[in-house]
C-alpha positions as CSV (number, residue, x, y, z in Angstrom):
1,M,9.3,-32.6,-14.8
2,A,6.5,-35.0,-14.9
3,R,4.4,-35.9,-11.8
4,P,6.8,-37.7,-9.4
5,A,6.5,-41.5,-9.3
6,T,9.4,-42.2,-6.9
7,K,10.5,-40.9,-3.6
8,D,13.6,-39.4,-5.2
9,E,11.6,-37.6,-7.8
10,L,9.1,-36.3,-5.2
11,L,11.9,-35.0,-3.0
12,A,13.7,-33.5,-6.0
13,L,10.6,-31.7,-7.5
14,S,9.4,-30.6,-4.1
15,N,12.8,-29.0,-3.3
16,K,13.2,-27.6,-6.8
17,N,9.8,-25.9,-6.8
18,Y,10.3,-24.7,-3.2
19,L,13.7,-23.2,-4.0
20,K,12.3,-21.6,-7.2
21,L,9.5,-20.1,-5.2
22,T,11.7,-18.7,-2.4
23,E,14.2,-17.4,-4.9
24,L,11.4,-15.5,-6.7
25,V,10.2,-14.0,-3.5
26,N,13.7,-13.1,-2.3
27,S,14.5,-11.5,-5.7
28,L,12.0,-8.8,-4.8
29,S,12.7,-5.8,-2.6
30,E,11.2,-5.8,0.9
31,E,8.8,-3.1,-0.3
32,E,7.7,-5.2,-3.3
33,Q,7.3,-8.3,-1.1
34,K,4.7,-6.4,0.9
35,M,2.8,-4.8,-1.9
36,K,-0.8,-5.6,-2.7
37,F,-1.4,-7.6,-5.8
38,P,-2.8,-5.4,-8.6
39,F,-5.3,-8.1,-9.7
40,E,-8.4,-9.5,-8.0
41,D,-7.7,-12.6,-6.1
42,R,-8.4,-14.3,-2.7
43,D,-4.7,-13.8,-1.9
44,K,-3.9,-10.1,-1.8
45,N,-0.1,-10.3,-1.4
46,I,2.8,-12.7,-1.0
47,R,2.2,-13.2,2.7
48,D,-1.3,-14.5,1.9
49,V,0.1,-17.0,-0.6
50,L,2.9,-18.3,1.7
51,G,0.5,-18.5,4.6
52,H,-1.8,-20.6,2.5
53,L,1.0,-23.0,1.7
54,H,2.0,-23.2,5.3
55,E,-1.5,-23.9,6.5
56,W,-1.9,-26.7,3.9
57,H,1.3,-28.2,5.2
58,L,-0.1,-28.2,8.7
59,M,-3.3,-29.9,7.5
60,M,-1.2,-32.5,5.7
61,I,0.8,-33.2,8.8
62,K,-2.4,-33.4,10.8
63,W,-4.0,-35.9,8.3
64,Y,-0.8,-37.9,8.2
65,T,-0.4,-38.1,12.0
66,A,-4.0,-39.2,12.5
67,G,-4.0,-41.6,9.6
68,M,-0.8,-43.3,10.5
69,K,-2.2,-43.9,14.0
70,G,-5.0,-45.8,12.4
71,E,-7.5,-43.0,12.9
72,K,-9.7,-41.5,10.1
73,P,-8.5,-37.9,9.6
74,V,-11.0,-35.2,8.8
75,I,-10.0,-34.1,5.3
76,P,-9.8,-31.4,4.3
77,A,-10.7,-29.9,7.7
78,E,-13.4,-30.0,10.4
79,G,-16.6,-28.5,9.0
80,F,-15.4,-28.5,5.4
81,T,-15.6,-30.7,2.3
82,W,-13.8,-30.6,-1.0
83,K,-16.9,-28.8,-2.3
84,T,-16.5,-26.0,0.3
85,L,-12.8,-25.5,-0.3
86,P,-13.2,-21.8,-1.2
87,D,-14.7,-21.3,2.3
88,L,-11.9,-23.2,4.0
89,N,-9.3,-21.1,2.0
90,A,-11.1,-17.9,3.1
91,V,-10.7,-19.0,6.7
92,I,-7.0,-19.7,6.1
93,W,-6.6,-16.3,4.5
94,E,-8.2,-14.6,7.6
95,K,-5.9,-16.6,9.9
96,Y,-2.8,-14.9,8.5
97,Q,-3.9,-11.3,8.3
98,N,-2.2,-10.4,11.5
99,V,1.0,-12.3,10.8
100,N,3.9,-10.5,9.3
101,L,5.7,-11.7,6.2
102,E,8.9,-12.7,7.9
103,D,7.1,-14.9,10.4
104,V,5.1,-16.5,7.6
105,K,8.3,-17.2,5.6
106,K,9.9,-18.9,8.7
107,K,6.7,-20.9,9.4
108,L,6.6,-22.1,5.8
109,N,10.2,-23.1,5.8
110,D,9.8,-25.0,9.0
111,S,6.7,-26.8,7.8
112,H,8.4,-27.6,4.4
113,N,11.2,-29.2,6.3
114,E,8.8,-31.2,8.4
115,I,6.9,-32.5,5.4
116,E,10.3,-33.4,3.7
117,A,11.3,-35.4,6.8
118,L,8.0,-37.3,6.6
119,I,8.6,-38.1,2.9
120,K,12.1,-39.2,3.7
121,S,10.9,-41.6,6.4
122,H,9.0,-43.7,3.8
123,T,10.1,-46.2,1.1
124,N,9.0,-45.9,-2.6
125,D,6.4,-48.6,-2.0
126,E,5.0,-46.9,1.0
127,L,4.7,-43.6,-0.9
128,F,3.4,-44.8,-4.2
129,T,1.3,-47.9,-3.6
130,K,-2.3,-47.0,-4.0
131,K,-4.7,-48.0,-1.1
132,L,-1.7,-49.0,1.1
133,Y,-3.0,-46.8,4.0
134,P,-6.8,-46.9,4.6
135,W,-6.8,-43.1,5.3
136,T,-5.6,-42.3,1.7
137,K,-8.6,-44.3,0.3
138,T,-8.0,-45.0,-3.4
139,T,-4.9,-43.0,-3.8
140,S,-1.3,-43.1,-2.5
141,L,0.4,-41.3,0.3
142,G,2.8,-39.8,-2.3
143,S,-0.2,-38.2,-4.0
144,Y,-1.0,-36.3,-0.8
145,F,2.6,-35.2,-0.5
146,I,2.7,-34.1,-4.1
147,S,-0.4,-32.0,-3.6
148,S,0.9,-30.3,-0.5
149,T,4.5,-29.7,-1.9
150,S,5.6,-29.6,-5.5
151,S,2.2,-29.0,-7.1
152,H,1.2,-26.4,-4.5
153,Y,4.6,-24.6,-4.8
154,D,4.1,-24.5,-8.5
155,W,0.7,-22.8,-8.1
156,A,2.2,-20.3,-5.7
157,Y,5.2,-19.6,-8.0
158,K,2.8,-18.8,-10.9
159,K,0.7,-16.5,-8.8
160,I,3.7,-14.6,-7.5
161,Q,5.3,-14.5,-10.9
162,K,2.1,-12.9,-12.3
163,F,2.5,-10.3,-9.6
164,T,6.2,-9.7,-10.5
165,K,5.3,-9.3,-14.2
166,S,2.8,-6.5,-13.2
167,L,5.7,-4.6,-11.6
168,K,7.4,-4.1,-15.0
């Protein structure tokens, strides 16, 4: 599916990619879900990938909450810029090292549902009109949601799929 351009397309692709991702993870045995990836990567296992998604959901919710109150959210996060994203992602990775996979799955599901509720609370125009909200600068609110849902889920799916192929 092409990049979403309407609220319905955004919700459909977000849910489709989330379902595809969770079905892939759940198709693996418990042991396989906890295995280390056999390739070099920042994320060493499925927990790391899902924790990454959850944390980006939380950041999106934080940006949204501040921005919709008329505040200027710190994007991507306090002390980081888009150029230092690898450093931010390393901090996120570290944050989830002592969280078990089942807890991360639940956290991700909860934050996915929270993001979905935010999307549903807006009209097409509110989601896809560029520069409508000062905090989104030159882009649209929908672009932020696409990045934190459907596109990010696709990235995670491909990474975990690479791992599943290595099991064969």
